[in-house]
Structure formats: C-alpha cells, structure tokens
Backbone as numpy.savetxt, mean C-alpha at the origin, in Angstrom:
# Nx Ny Nz CAx CAy CAz Cx Cy Cz
-10.03 18.56 1.10 -8.69 19.07 0.95 -7.65 17.95 1.14
-7.91 17.07 2.11 -6.97 15.97 2.36 -6.88 15.06 1.15
-8.01 14.75 0.55 -8.01 13.88 -0.62 -7.30 14.54 -1.80
-7.54 15.82 -2.01 -6.88 16.54 -3.10 -5.37 16.55 -2.90
-4.94 16.76 -1.67 -3.50 16.76 -1.38 -2.90 15.38 -1.62
-3.63 14.33 -1.23 -3.15 12.97 -1.46 -3.02 12.69 -2.95
-4.01 13.07 -3.72 -3.98 12.85 -5.17 -2.85 13.63 -5.84
-2.47 14.74 -5.23 -1.38 15.56 -5.77 -0.02 15.13 -5.22
0.02 14.02 -4.50 1.26 13.48 -3.92 1.88 14.45 -2.91
1.04 15.18 -2.21 1.50 16.06 -1.13 1.06 15.41 0.19
1.81 14.39 0.57 1.41 13.54 1.69 1.41 14.26 3.02
2.39 15.13 3.28 2.41 15.88 4.54 1.15 16.72 4.67
0.79 17.38 3.59 -0.41 18.21 3.58 -1.67 17.35 3.76
-1.70 16.21 3.11 -2.85 15.30 3.24 -3.02 14.87 4.69
-1.91 14.58 5.35 -1.97 14.18 6.76 -2.48 15.32 7.63
-2.01 16.52 7.38 -2.47 17.68 8.17 -3.98 17.88 8.01
-4.47 17.85 6.76 -5.90 18.05 6.52 -6.72 16.91 7.11
-6.26 15.69 6.98 -7.00 14.55 7.53 -7.05 14.64 9.05
-5.94 15.02 9.68 -5.93 15.19 11.13 -6.94 16.25 11.56
-7.00 17.36 10.83 -7.97 18.43 11.16 -9.40 17.92 11.02
-9.67 17.17 9.96 -11.01 16.63 9.76 -11.37 15.65 10.87
-10.39 14.87 11.31 -10.65 13.90 12.38 -10.82 14.57 13.74
-10.20 15.73 13.93 -10.44 16.48 15.17 -11.90 16.91 15.23
-12.43 17.33 14.08 -13.82 17.78 14.03 -14.80 16.62 14.10
-14.48 15.53 13.40 -15.35 14.34 13.35 -14.49 13.09 13.42
-14.20 12.60 14.64 -13.27 11.48 14.82 -13.64 10.19 14.11
-14.86 9.98 13.77 -15.28 8.72 13.18 -15.16 8.63 11.67
-14.56 9.60 11.03 -14.50 9.62 9.57 -13.51 8.58 9.05
-14.04 7.49 8.55 -13.19 6.42 8.05 -12.45 6.84 6.78
-13.02 7.75 6.00 -12.33 8.20 4.79 -11.05 8.93 5.14
-11.06 9.67 6.24 -9.86 10.39 6.66 -8.83 9.43 7.26
-9.31 8.37 7.94 -8.39 7.34 8.42 -7.68 6.69 7.24
-8.42 6.44 6.18 -7.83 5.86 4.98 -6.78 6.75 4.35
-7.04 8.04 4.34 -6.06 8.99 3.79 -4.80 8.99 4.64
-4.96 8.93 5.96 -3.78 8.87 6.84 -2.94 7.63 6.54
-3.60 6.50 6.35 -2.89 5.24 6.06 -2.15 5.34 4.73
-2.85 5.80 3.69 -2.24 5.90 2.36 -1.07 6.89 2.37
-1.26 8.04 3.00 -0.21 9.07 3.02 1.01 8.59 3.82
0.79 7.93 4.95 1.91 7.42 5.73 2.68 6.36 4.94
1.95 5.50 4.24 2.59 4.51 3.38 3.43 5.20 2.30
2.84 6.16 1.63 3.54 6.88 0.56 4.82 7.52 1.08
4.76 8.08 2.29 5.93 8.78 2.83 7.14 7.87 2.93
6.97 6.67 3.44 8.16 5.81 3.58 8.42 5.02 2.31
7.38 4.60 1.62 7.57 3.72 0.46 8.16 4.43 -0.75
7.84 5.70 -0.91 8.27 6.43 -2.10 9.26 7.55 -1.79
9.87 7.49 -0.63 10.84 8.53 -0.26 12.16 8.31 -0.99
12.89 9.39 -1.14 14.22 9.33 -1.73 15.18 10.04 -0.78
16.15 9.35 -0.22 16.41 7.91 -0.34 15.33 7.11 0.41
15.22 5.83 0.10 14.18 5.01 0.72 14.31 4.97 2.24
13.17 4.98 2.89 13.10 4.89 4.35 12.58 3.49 4.69
13.21 2.85 5.64 12.75 1.55 6.12 12.14 1.76 7.50
10.82 1.62 7.65 10.23 1.83 8.97 10.71 0.76 9.96
10.81 1.17 11.21 11.20 0.22 12.26 10.07 -0.77 12.52
10.37 -1.79 13.28 9.36 -2.78 13.64 8.22 -2.10 14.40
8.55 -1.22 15.32 7.53 -0.53 16.11 6.63 0.32 15.22
7.23 1.10 14.33 6.46 1.94 13.42 5.62 1.08 12.48
6.21 0.03 11.96 5.50 -0.86 11.04 4.30 -1.51 11.74
4.46 -1.88 12.98 3.36 -2.47 13.75 2.24 -1.46 13.95
2.59 -0.22 14.26 1.58 0.83 14.40 0.85 1.08 13.08
1.62 1.12 11.99 1.02 1.34 10.68 0.11 0.19 10.29
0.49 -1.04 10.65 -0.35 -2.21 10.38 -1.67 -2.08 11.13
-1.62 -1.68 12.38 -2.85 -1.53 13.16 -3.77 -0.49 12.53
-3.21 0.64 12.12 -4.00 1.68 11.47 -4.57 1.19 10.15
-3.75 0.51 9.36 -4.20 0.02 8.06 -5.28 -1.04 8.20
-5.16 -1.90 9.18 -6.16 -2.95 9.40 -7.51 -2.33 9.73
-7.50 -1.34 10.60 -8.75 -0.66 10.97 -9.33 0.09 9.77
-8.51 0.86 9.08 -9.00 1.67 7.97 -9.44 0.82 6.78
-8.83 -0.35 6.58 -9.16 -1.17 5.42 -10.55 -1.80 5.53
-11.13 -1.79 6.72 -12.48 -2.33 6.87 -13.49 -1.53 6.04
-13.24 -0.23 5.89 -14.13 0.63 5.11 -13.53 1.04 3.77
-12.30 0.62 3.49 -11.64 1.02 2.25 -10.85 -0.16 1.69
-11.44 -0.90 0.77 -10.78 -2.10 0.25 -9.46 -1.82 -0.47
-9.24 -0.59 -0.93 -7.97 -0.26 -1.58 -6.79 -0.38 -0.61
-7.07 -0.40 0.68 -5.99 -0.45 1.67 -5.57 -1.87 2.03
-6.28 -2.88 1.54 -5.91 -4.26 1.88 -4.52 -4.62 1.37
-4.14 -4.13 0.20 -2.81 -4.43 -0.32 -1.74 -3.84 0.59
-1.96 -2.62 1.07 -1.01 -1.98 1.99 -0.96 -2.75 3.31
-2.10 -3.17 3.79 -2.14 -3.98 5.02 -1.29 -5.24 4.84
-1.41 -5.87 3.68 -0.60 -7.05 3.39 0.89 -6.75 3.36
1.25 -5.59 2.85 2.67 -5.19 2.83 3.21 -5.13 4.25
2.45 -4.54 5.16 2.91 -4.48 6.55 3.02 -5.87 7.17
2.07 -6.74 6.87 2.18 -8.12 7.37 3.47 -8.77 6.85
3.75 -8.59 5.57 4.95 -9.19 4.97 6.20 -8.64 5.67
6.26 -7.33 5.82 7.44 -6.70 6.42 7.65 -7.17 7.85
6.57 -7.54 8.52 6.66 -7.99 9.91 6.82 -9.50 10.03
7.13 -10.16 8.92 7.42 -11.59 8.96 6.18 -12.48 8.93
5.10 -11.99 8.33 3.85 -12.75 8.24 3.45 -12.92 6.77
4.29 -13.61 5.98 4.02 -13.71 4.54 2.73 -14.47 4.20
2.36 -15.44 5.00 1.13 -16.19 4.71 -0.09 -15.28 4.82
-0.14 -14.49 5.86 -1.24 -13.54 6.04 -1.25 -12.54 4.89
-0.07 -12.06 4.51 0.02 -11.09 3.42 -0.50 -11.67 2.11
-0.03 -12.86 1.76 -0.45 -13.43 0.48 -1.93 -13.82 0.49
-2.47 -14.20 1.64 -3.91 -14.46 1.73 -4.71 -13.19 1.46
-4.28 -12.09 2.06 -4.96 -10.81 1.82 -4.89 -10.42 0.35
-3.70 -10.49 -0.22 -3.54 -10.11 -1.62 -4.37 -11.01 -2.53
-4.39 -12.30 -2.22 -5.17 -13.24 -3.04 -6.66 -12.91 -2.98
-7.15 -12.57 -1.79 -8.56 -12.24 -1.62 -8.95 -10.98 -2.39
-8.01 -10.06 -2.59 -8.33 -8.75 -3.16 -7.71 -8.50 -4.53
-7.10 -9.51 -5.12 -6.40 -9.30 -6.40 -7.33 -8.95 -7.55
-8.59 -9.32 -7.49 -9.53 -9.00 -8.57 -9.89 -7.52 -8.58
-9.79 -6.87 -7.42 -10.18 -5.46 -7.31 -8.98 -4.53 -7.13
-7.82 -5.07 -6.83 -6.66 -4.25 -6.50 -5.46 -4.58 -7.38
-5.11 -3.66 -8.28 -3.91 -3.90 -9.09 -2.65 -4.09 -8.24
-2.55 -3.35 -7.14 -1.37 -3.50 -6.28 -1.31 -4.91 -5.69
-2.43 -5.41 -5.21 -2.45 -6.77 -4.66 -2.03 -7.78 -5.72
-2.54 -7.61 -6.93 -2.22 -8.54 -8.03 -0.73 -8.52 -8.36
-0.16 -7.33 -8.42 1.27 -7.20 -8.75 2.14 -7.72 -7.61
1.70 -7.53 -6.38 2.47 -8.06 -5.25 2.51 -9.59 -5.30
1.42 -10.22 -5.68 1.42 -11.68 -5.81 2.41 -12.12 -6.88
2.50 -11.37 -7.96 3.50 -11.66 -9.00 4.92 -11.50 -8.43
5.15 -10.41 -7.71 6.49 -10.12 -7.20 7.01 -11.20 -6.26
6.11 -11.78 -5.48 6.55 -12.80 -4.52 6.42 -14.22 -5.07
6.11 -14.34 -6.36 6.10 -15.65 -7.01 4.84 -16.47 -6.81
3.76 -15.85 -6.40 2.52 -16.59 -6.18 1.58 -16.57 -7.39
1.84 -15.69 -8.34 1.05 -15.60 -9.57 1.97 -15.27 -10.72
1.58 -15.64 -11.94 2.40 -15.26 -13.10 2.24 -13.76 -13.41
3.05 -13.30 -14.32 2.95 -11.92 -14.78 1.53 -11.66 -15.26
0.95 -10.52 -14.89 -0.42 -10.21 -15.35 -0.49 -10.16 -16.88
-1.63 -10.52 -17.39 -1.86 -10.53 -18.84 -2.50 -9.21 -19.27
-2.54 -9.03 -20.58 -3.21 -7.85 -21.13 -4.69 -7.85 -20.77
-5.32 -9.01 -20.74 -6.74 -9.05 -20.37 -6.95 -8.63 -18.92
-5.99 -8.97 -18.04 -6.09 -8.50 -16.65 -5.95 -6.99 -16.59
-5.08 -6.44 -17.41 -4.94 -4.99 -17.48 -6.29 -4.36 -17.80
-7.00 -4.95 -18.74 -8.30 -4.41 -19.15 -9.33 -4.46 -18.03
-9.23 -5.43 -17.13 -10.20 -5.52 -16.03 -10.03 -4.38 -15.02
-8.88 -3.74 -15.02 -8.64 -2.65 -14.09 -8.84 -1.27 -14.72
-9.47 -1.25 -15.88 -9.70 0.00 -16.60 -10.34 1.02 -15.66
-9.71 2.19 -15.56 -10.25 3.27 -14.73 -9.81 3.24 -13.28
-9.17 2.16 -12.83 -8.70 2.10 -11.44 -7.49 3.01 -11.29
-7.39 3.68 -10.15 -6.29 4.62 -9.94 -4.91 3.96 -10.04
-4.84 2.67 -9.79 -3.56 1.95 -9.83 -3.39 1.09 -11.08
-4.19 1.32 -12.10 -4.12 0.53 -13.33 -2.72 0.56 -13.94
-2.02 1.67 -13.79 -0.68 1.80 -14.34 0.30 0.77 -13.81
0.05 0.26 -12.61 0.94 -0.78 -12.06 0.95 -2.02 -12.93
-0.22 -2.45 -13.35 -0.32 -3.63 -14.21 0.34 -3.34 -15.55
0.05 -2.18 -16.10 0.62 -1.80 -17.39 2.15 -1.80 -17.32
2.72 -1.18 -16.28 4.17 -1.14 -16.13 4.76 -2.51 -15.88
4.03 -3.35 -15.17 4.53 -4.71 -14.92 4.61 -5.51 -16.22
3.64 -5.31 -17.09 3.67 -6.02 -18.37 4.84 -5.52 -19.22
5.09 -4.21 -19.17 6.17 -3.63 -19.98 7.56 -3.89 -19.40
7.68 -3.83 -18.07 8.99 -3.95 -17.40 8.87 -4.87 -16.19
8.63 -6.14 -16.41 8.37 -7.04 -15.28 9.52 -7.13 -14.28
10.75 -7.20 -14.74 11.87 -7.33 -13.81 12.05 -6.08 -12.97
11.90 -4.92 -13.57 12.06 -3.66 -12.84 10.99 -3.52 -11.77
9.74 -3.81 -12.11 8.64 -3.71 -11.14 8.86 -4.71 -10.00
9.28 -5.91 -10.36 9.51 -6.94 -9.33 10.59 -6.48 -8.35
11.69 -5.92 -8.86 12.77 -5.45 -7.99 12.29 -4.35 -7.06
11.52 -3.41 -7.59 10.99 -2.31 -6.77 10.12 -2.85 -5.65
9.23 -3.77 -5.99 8.32 -4.31 -4.98 9.05 -5.17 -3.95
10.04 -5.91 -4.38 10.79 -6.72 -3.41 11.57 -5.84 -2.44
12.05 -4.70 -2.90 12.69 -3.75 -1.97 11.67 -3.20 -0.98
10.48 -2.91 -1.48 9.40 -2.40 -0.64 9.03 -3.42 0.44
9.12 -4.70 0.10 8.71 -5.77 1.01 9.83 -6.24 1.95
10.99 -5.63 1.89 12.08 -6.06 2.77 11.59 -6.07 4.22
11.88 -7.15 4.93 11.45 -7.21 6.34 12.06 -6.06 7.15
11.33 -5.67 8.17 11.81 -4.58 9.01 13.05 -5.04 9.77
13.90 -4.09 10.06 15.09 -4.33 10.86 14.67 -4.21 12.31
14.70 -5.32 13.03 14.24 -5.30 14.43 15.19 -4.51 15.32
16.37 -4.18 14.85 17.31 -3.36 15.61 17.07 -1.88 15.40
16.43 -1.52 14.27 16.19 -0.12 13.91 14.95 0.38 14.62
15.06 1.38 15.40 13.91 1.91 16.15 13.58 3.34 15.75
13.75 3.70 14.48 13.42 5.06 14.04 11.94 5.24 13.91
C-alpha cells in the first residue's frame, strides 16, 4: 500500500502506510526507502516550495544515507541533502558514482556544471527507468530543468528552524 501511494504521488499516505509496516517489521529497508522518497517529495515538490531547515535536512540526510544502502535510487537524494548542507564535493562524488543507473544523478551533474547536457543515446540507456523523463525533459528544455534543480539545491538557511 505504501508503494502504491508513493507511485500515485500521495506522499502523506505513503508515509502512514510505511510507518505501519515498520511498526510490524522494523527492519524493512523497502519501507525506509519509501519514507525517504516521500519526505523528499513533500518538500521538493510542494507548492509553494518548502525549504527544510538545517536540522531537518540533517535528519533527512541520515535517513537517506541509511536507506540508500539497500536502494540505489536514493543515492541522488542523499547527494541533494549533502549539497544543501554545504558538502558539494560529497554530493558530486555520489552523483558521479551513480550517474549510469540514476537519471536524477546524471541531471544533477549537468545542473551543477559537472557534466554536459545528456545526449539522446544517454536517454536510451535509461529506457524503462521510472525517472527516464528527467533526461528527456532536460534534452527538450535544458535551461528550465537546470533552474528547477538549482532551486532544489539551494543551501539550507541555518537561521530557519522549521
């Protein structure tokens, strides 16, 4: 149920179901991954945009680091938290290590100037990946995608404690 809610972009519901599953079986790494993805979605795709505080971002980084050990799709998100917390070298290293398997990691490297715009052949390598559309949109609208990602990567406000 948690996975279905996440796929339907119902992040609050995904978190509730994942929490229930973890109450029953605390070691479920798949549910930890859903919590990380849903929490990321909540702040990253909210309208108006939400900027997590340094404290919240640090907590989310810890959760993402743990969950990404069993879920390679979360490495790009882990890198985003490193970047937001003022650790761009760690972020770009993570994205570089996972760019072959993660469209988000590949696009983030483009956004921060570490790689050129993805090519059509790179788009083809991500055929069937849930995030394949990121590469496609970047090829079609590179400036727009770059602006969106740079807003996402804005460093946390150390004065904001929400």
